[in-house]
C-alpha positions in Angstrom: 0.0 0.0 0.0 2.9 2.4 0.8 4.4 1.8 -2.7 1.1 2.6 -4.4 0.8 5.8 -2.4 4.4 6.8 -3.2 3.9 6.1 -6.9 0.6 8.1 -6.9 2.4 11.0 -5.2 5.3 11.0 -7.6 3.0 10.7 -10.7 0.8 13.6 -9.5 4.0 15.7 -9.0 5.0 15.0 -12.7 1.5 15.8 -13.9 1.3 19.1 -12.0 4.8 20.2 -13.1 3.8 19.7 -16.8 0.6 21.6 -16.2 2.6 24.7 -15.2 4.2 27.1 -17.7 2.8 29.6 -20.0 2.7 27.6 -23.2 2.4 23.9 -24.0 4.6 22.3 -26.6 3.0 22.8 -30.0 0.7 25.6 -28.9 0.9 29.3 -29.9 0.1 32.7 -28.3 -0.5 36.1 -29.8 1.0 39.2 -28.0 0.1 42.8 -28.8 0.4 46.2 -27.2 2.5 49.4 -26.8 5.9 50.1 -25.5 8.4 52.7 -24.4 11.9 53.1 -25.8 14.8 55.5 -26.3 13.4 56.0 -29.9 9.6 56.6 -29.8 6.6 54.6 -28.7 6.4 51.2 -30.4 3.2 49.4 -31.3 3.9 45.6 -31.6 2.3 42.3 -32.5 4.1 39.0 -32.0 3.6 35.3 -31.9 5.2 32.7 -29.6 5.3 29.0 -30.2 5.9 26.3 -27.6 9.0 24.6 -29.1 10.0 22.5 -26.1 9.2 22.2 -22.4 9.8 25.6 -20.8 11.1 27.1 -24.1 9.4 29.2 -26.8 10.4 30.6 -30.2 8.7 33.6 -31.6 8.6 36.5 -33.9 7.6 40.1 -33.6 6.7 43.1 -35.8 6.9 46.6 -34.4 6.3 50.1 -35.6 7.4 53.3 -33.9 7.4 56.9 -34.8 9.0 59.9 -33.1 9.8 63.5 -33.7 13.0 65.3 -32.9 14.5 68.8 -33.4 17.8 69.0 -35.3 19.4 72.4 -35.9 16.1 74.2 -35.3 14.0 72.0 -37.7 11.5 69.3 -36.6 11.8 65.9 -38.2 9.5 62.9 -38.1 11.1 59.4 -38.1 9.6 55.9 -38.5 11.2 52.6 -37.5 9.9 49.2 -38.5 11.4 46.1 -36.9 11.1 42.4 -37.5 12.6 40.3 -34.8 12.8 36.6 -33.8 13.2 35.6 -30.2 13.9 32.6 -28.0 12.7 32.5 -24.3 13.2 30.2 -21.4 10.2 30.1 -19.0 11.0 29.7 -15.4 7.6 28.4 -14.3 8.6 24.8 -13.7 12.0 25.7 -12.1 10.4 28.2 -9.7 7.2 26.2 -9.2 5.0 29.2 -10.2 1.2 29.1 -10.5 -0.3 28.7 -13.9 -1.5 32.3 -13.8 2.0 33.7 -13.9 4.7 33.2 -16.6 8.2 34.5 -15.9 10.7 34.3 -18.8 14.0 35.6 -20.2 15.7 35.3 -23.6 17.5 36.7 -26.6 16.3 38.3 -29.8 17.7 39.0 -33.2 16.2 40.9 -36.1 16.3 43.7 -38.6 15.0 47.2 -38.5 14.4 49.9 -41.1 14.7 53.5 -39.9 13.2 56.1 -42.3 13.6 59.9 -41.9 12.8 62.8 -44.2 15.1 63.2 -47.2 16.6 66.5 -45.8 17.6 64.8 -42.5 21.4 64.1 -42.3 21.0 60.4 -41.7 17.9 59.2 -43.5 16.9 55.6 -44.3 19.2 53.8 -42.0 18.7 50.0 -41.6 20.5 47.4 -39.6 20.8 44.3 -37.5 19.4 44.4 -34.0 20.5 42.0 -31.2 19.2 42.1 -27.7 17.9 40.4 -24.6 14.6 40.5 -22.7 13.1 39.6 -19.4 9.3 39.6 -18.9 6.3 38.3 -17.1 2.6 37.6 -17.9 -0.4 37.4 -15.6 -3.3 35.4 -17.0 -6.8 36.4 -16.0 -8.3 33.3 -17.6 -6.9 30.2 -19.3 -6.5 32.2 -22.6 -6.1 35.9 -21.9 -3.4 37.7 -19.9 -1.4 40.9 -19.5 2.3 41.0 -20.4 5.2 43.3 -19.4 8.7 43.0 -20.8 11.9 44.9 -20.4 14.5 44.7 -23.2 17.9 46.0 -24.1 20.0 45.7 -27.2 22.5 47.3 -29.5 19.9 49.6 -31.1 16.8 49.8 -28.9 16.2 49.6 -25.2 13.0 50.0 -23.3 10.0 47.8 -22.7 6.4 46.9 -23.6 3.1 46.3 -22.1 0.2 44.5 -23.7 -2.2 41.6 -23.9 -1.5 37.9 -24.6 -4.0 35.6 -26.2 -3.4 31.8 -26.1 -4.5 30.3 -29.4 
């Protein structure tokens, strides 16, 4: 009888540990919202995919605009970014509730920076590399809020938005 109880206890621990985490293997979630950065206020949309236990791969498209004053003239700039990311989710490691998702990871992408033709450095593009740390709080099984802080070679800041599990 003690062996059956022990096996039942161990199996329930395995089942509950797999129930934790933000995204099951093979599932996807949509992230959207606004941000803050050293170059304007981004609007973003992204998709994450559960690639392995506690690990997601994703992509993101962002658009930001800002104005600056250079030599007494105001200029409007637009930045479009396309980034891929990989994140490790600490839920199992930290034994977090299913309502919370805490993660960190790296990102790599490309951005196109357009400025007016009379601006000294117009139409700059380049490679962006960075890291992020973030958290989500789920109000239901499929909808939650997300907050992320990121830093990289071109952009630093963060974002706040809504996550929808698909």
